[in-house]
Every structure is written in C-alpha cells, then in structure tokens.
N, C-alpha and C positions, 0 to 999 in steps of 0.2 A: 369834807373829803380828807383822806389821810392815807399814808403808806402802810400797808398792812403785810405782816409776815406770817407765812404758814410753813408747817414742817411736815415731812412725810419720811416715814421708816421704811427703808429698803429691806429685802429679804436677807441680805448679808448683815443686817443689824445697823448699817450706817444711816445717818439722818441727813436729809437734804432740805435746806431752807429755800423758800421762794418769796419774792417781793411782788406785791400786787397794789395797784392804786384803787381804792374803794371809797364808798360813801355809805351812810346808814339811810335806809328807807323803812317807813312804817309798814308792817304786815298786818293787815286788817284781821286776818283769821286767827294768828297767834297772838295778836294784840301786843306786839312788841317790835322793836327796832332790829333789823337784819342787815348785815352787810351785803352791798351789791358791788361786784367787781366791775371796774371800769376798764382796766387795762392790766395785763400780766407782764411783768418785767422779765420774768424767768428766774432761773436758779441764782441764789446769792453768790455762789462761788464762781459762777461764770458771767456774772452781770457786767455789761458794758457801763462802767461808772460815768463815763462822759455823757451818756444819754440822760442820766439822772441830773447831772449838772446842768445840762441844757434846759431841762424842765424846770429846774430851780431858777435859772436865770430868767427864763421866760416869764414865770410868775412874779419874780422880783422886779422885772421891768415894768409890769402893769402896776405893781404896788408902790413903785417909787423907792425901792431899797435896793441895796447892792449886796451881792453874794461874794464873799471872799473864799475862793476855792483853795482848799489845802492839798497840795500836791503829794504830801506824805501821808494822806489818809489811809487808814487800814484796808478800805474797800477799793483801793486803786485797781483798775482793770488789769487782767493778766498780761495783755499785749504790751502795755506800758511798762510793767515791771519787767518783762523779758527784754524790752528795748533798753531800758535804763541799765540792766546788768551788763549790757554789751558796751556801754560807754565808759570812758575813763572817768575817775572820781570827780575831776574838776569840771566835767561836762554834765549838766542837768537837762533831762528831757522835759520840755514845756508842753509841747504838742505834737501830734502827728497828723498828717493830712494825706489824703490819696492824690496821686499825681498822674499816673500812666494813662488811665482811661480817659480823664478829662483832657489831657493833652492831645491824644489821639482824635478825640471828638472835635476839638478846636480846629485842628488841622483839616479834617474833613469838612467842617463848617465853611472853612476859607476856600478850599479846593473845589467844592461844589458850587461855589458862587453865591451861597446863601447870605453870607455877610455883605458882600458887595452889592447884592440886590437891595437889601433892607437899607443899607447906608445911603444908597442912591435915592431911594424914596423919602427917606427921613430928611435928606438935604433938600430935596426939591419941594417937599410939602411943609418943611419947617417943624417936624416933630422933635421930641426929645431924643437925644443921641443915645440915652441910656436904654431905649427900647430894644435896640439889637442886642445889647448884652443880656437884657432880661429874657428875651426869646431864646437866646443860646443857653442860658442857664436852665430854663425849663425844658429844653429839648434834651440836653445833656442828662438831667436828672431823670427824665422819662426813659432813657436808655440804660441808666445805671441803677437807680433806686427810686422808683416812682413815689412821688409825694405830691400833695396839693400845692398850689401857689404859696400858701402860708408855710407849708412844710419845707418847700425849697428855700424860701427866704429865712425862716426861722431856724431850721435844723440842718438841711443838707449842705448849704453853702459853707458852713463852718467846718465841714468834714472833708472837703476837697481843696485843692491848690488852684484857685481861679482868682487871682489878684484883681483882675479887671471887673469882676462881678461883686466884690465885696462891698462896694459902697451903694449897692442897689437898695431901693426902698420898696416896700410891699405894694404900694399904690402903683408903682411903675410896672410891677408884674401884671397887674389887672388891666392897665391902660395899654400895655404892649399887646395883649390879646385882642383887644378892640382894634388896634392899629393894624395887626396881622389880618383880622377878618375883613377890614376895609380895603386892603391892598393885596389879598391873597392871590388874585389872578395875575397880577404883574410879577409877584414873587415866584409863583409856579412856573411862569413862562421863562423867566431868566434862569431858574434853577434846571428846568428841563433841557433848554438848549445848551446849557453849560455841560450837563451830564452827557448829552448826545455827543458833544464834541470830545469830552475826555474818553469816552468808551467807544467812539466811531460807530454809533448806533445807526442802524437802517431804520428810518422812520417811514417805512412804506406800508406798514401793517399796524393797524391800531385796534386792540380788542376793548370792547365797552360792555359794562354791565352794571347792575344795581344791586343794592342790598338795603336792608332796613335796621335801624337801631331803635328799640322800643323803650319806653319810659313807664315806670309804675306810678301812674298818676290817675286820678279820678276825672280830671277835665283837661281838655285840650287848650292850647294857647289861642286867645282871641285874635291876636295880630302877629303871632310868630310862626315858627317852623313846626312845632310839635302838634300834629293834627292826628285824629283817629284814622287808623288804617289797619290793614291786615299784615302783620309782620311776616317775614319769610318762614319763621319757625312756627307759625300758627298763632291763634288768639285774636284779640281785638283791643288794641292799646294806642295811646298817643304815641306817635313815632316820627321819625324823620327818615327820608330816603337819601341814601348815600350812593353816588354814582362815581365810577372810576374808569378812566381810560388808560391802558397800558400799551407798551410796545410788545413786539413778538418775544422779547426776552423777559417780559414781566416787569420792566421798569415803569414807574408811573409817568404818565403824560400830564393828566390833569385830574382834579376831583371837583365834585359838585355836592351841594346839599340842597334838597328840595323839600317842600312841605310833606308831611307824612301822608296826605291824601292824594298825592300825585302818582298817576299810573306810569309804568314803564314807558308806554308808548308816547306819553306826553312829555317826556324829558329830551326828546331827540331834537326839538326845535332849539333848545338852549344849547345843547352840545354842538349842534351844527354851527350856530352862530359863533360860538367861542373858538372851535377849532379852525373856522374859516379865517378868523382874526389872526391866528398864528401863522397862516400861510405855510401849511405843511405840504403843499403840493398835492399831488394825486394819490394820497394815502388811501389805502383799502381799509374801510371800517368794518369790523366784524362784530356782530351782536346776536343775541338769541332771539327766539320767536316772539318775545314780549315786546320788542321794538318794531315788529313787522306790521305795517299798515300801508295803504296806498298813499296817504298823505305823507308819511315818514320816508317812503321810498323816493318820492318826488324831492323832498327836502334834502335828503342825503345825496342825491345826484347832483344837486346844486352846490352842496357844501364841499364834499370830499371828492366827488368825481365818480368814485367806485365804492360799492358796499357789498357786503356778504351777510345776508340775514337768514337765520334758521326759519323753517316753515313748518307748522303743524299739519301732517299729512291728512288727518281726518277732518279738519275744519276749513280747508281751502278748496273751493269747488274746482278752480282751474287745475290744481294739482291732481285731484282725483279723476277729472274728466279728461284732461289733455297731456299731463306729464306722466303719470305712472303707467297709463296703457302703451306708451311709445315703446316700440322695440329697440334693441340696440345692445351692442356688447359692453360689458363693464370692464373698465381698466383696473387691474390689480395694483393697488398702491401699497397695501400691507396685508398680511394674513387676515386681519380682521377689518379690513376696509377696501371695498370695491366701489367705484364711482363711474357714472357716466353722465354725459352733458345732454340736455334736452332744451331746445330752442322753441319759444312759443311766441307768435307774432312775426311781423315782417319790419324791415327797416330800423331806423333808429329807436323806435319804441318797442322793440322786441324784448323779451324777457328771457334770461338765461338761467336754467335750473341745473343744479348738480345733484343728482340722485345717489345717495349713498347706501350701500348694502353691507352688512355685517354678517358673514355666514355663521359665526359662532352664536350671535344673538338670535339670528333665524332658527338655528337648530335648537336652542333653548326654549324659545317661544313654541315651536312646533311640538316638542315634548311636553310642554306645559299644557297646551291645548288638548293633546291626546289624553293626558292625565285627567283633565277636568271632565272630558267627554266620557271617559271610562268610569269615573266616579258618579257621573249624573245618570248613567244606565244602570 
C-alpha cells in the first residue's frame, strides 16, 4: 500500500496533481500487477494536510513508532496558512478546532435532559461515567460529520473542541451503545417528558406507524432481530421493523425495533403496554389500516382509552354492509375533505365510524373509469 500521485492537464494548459491511496493487485488477464485505488484524497493544491497527518499517526500508533509533524512543511493546508498570516510574528498557529456547532449541541444535550437521564441510570446501575460522554460524542458527530465509532474516536474528536470527550477510549464507544440499548426505554421517557415540558406540548394525540430497514444478507439471524420479511419498498430480505410514535407536532414519543418477520398488526400489543406504563392519560392513538384488527381494537381500548384506525373499505364486511349504505349529510371540513359520522351497534360496545369523502379524488377516479371503459369498447 502506498501514496500515489496522478496528474491531469486542463484545457488551459495547467496541470493538476491528485493524491490517492493505492495498492497493487495481480491481474490474471494481463499477467501483471496493476494499481487499485482505495481512497482519493483529492487535489494536491487543495489537500487538507491534517487528514494525511492523522492517517500517519494512526498507522504509527499501530506500528509503535512516533510521527514528528513539521508545521512548516510545504504542503501545509491553505486554511492554516491564511490563519497564520493573520497572526503576529511572535504567535505561532499550532492547531485549529471547530467550536460553535459542538457547543450548541452540548447545550441542547443538557436542556433536553439527555445528559441527566443517562447520568441518573449510570449512577443507579454502577456503569462507567464515560458512557454519557461517549454517547454525546457519537450523537454530535452524527449531526456534524457522520463517522463510524472508530472514526469518531480516531479522527473526528481531534477536529472539534470537546475537552470532556478527549480522554475517551474506543472500547467505551462500543460499550456505551450496549448500555443505551439496555436502557433506551428509560432514556426515551425522560427525554420525551422533558421536551413536552419545554415546548408545552399537548400529548392528547399520538400518531403511530412502522417502516422497515433491510439488510443485504443471504441468511437471517438465528436468535436476533434480522429476519426475512417483505420491506416496504419491495423485495424479500432480512430486515427489522422500526416503529415510531409521534405527537401531533411530529415530535417523537417513543420508538421500537421488532424482528423483521413481525407484521404491523402484531406490534400493537407491545406499544400498548409501553405507552400505558408512561401514563399518558386518555391520549388518542392514530394508526393506519395495517394495525386494524378486532384483537388490537380491544387492546387499544384498554391501553389508551381512545383510538382512531384507518379501515380498508373493500375488505371489511361491516363497512360495506352497514356503514357505507347509511344516509346522512357530510360536513365540509376542507375543500378536499368532507366527513360524516356513522354509529354501528348499541350501548358501550357500539362502534363509531368516520366516513371521509374527497370530491377531487372522486372526480379523478370517475374520469379514469370513463376513460378505461371507453378504451375497452
């Protein structure tokens, strides 16, 4: 493996040089070694010298040697040169670090109650205090310049001003993720109620839905979450089902991760139990038709008191036979939304349906049917 330079001649006659990390591989067809590019560092005249220095230091650390960085090297990055030119002669620029974004994120981390929630669990359970800092570092990095856990520890932390995170070890990054997974419910609850207090949220309406995250794997986990299922965008892959409950303003209440072979209708029992533990009162839970079943309606009535579920008109006999034929005036809520209420049954076990009508969509579908019939004739 070596640092490779290539040159390109522009139309104006100027020559641009590029740096690339490469290694030689044997080509069976040409029967000779050819260079395979691993990473492009970019133009030599615009190169961020500090990135090469970090790479050198990383390799040197593994090899047990020391790299003596020469600040006066001819390849010093342009930003450092400009900053140095603005300083008095007796002041030498050693290093620059980003400050503003990291500082703002740390304030939000504290104001939203994330730090206090993590520290409380760490103190009660006897975990390493560094886990809170490790989680903040990874969260801030995700919002600024996403890297892997190794990248956060090895590269990103040296570029920002976060003194409280400088002593972190790589193993603490990985351990902190396991800690968060084990106590995510308690953290989510603390953060949600803190956010609800800060923003004076009305937690009387909760929207719930699921999506999927697929993996390019040949086999599913034998005892894990990645199981074969049908992703939302089609196909058949090992996947996980991700569920999210949000307020009417779109702020997250809580999230869940289910095995990939879990159907939407089977996620409600877990959601019901978890939201009941939070004592949200008589919040109205809104979900799509994938959550609608007789068993789920019974569970939701016990958990949240009230619910609003979408219904497929063509697949529910009660809707076709008793709801749609009912006469009654529609109330105009908006130009594209008319609605009327239909009650089925008597007493406490009666069911309330809201029939919605969209004049625009009805017109579009009518014109489409007429066009199809015309073409069929």
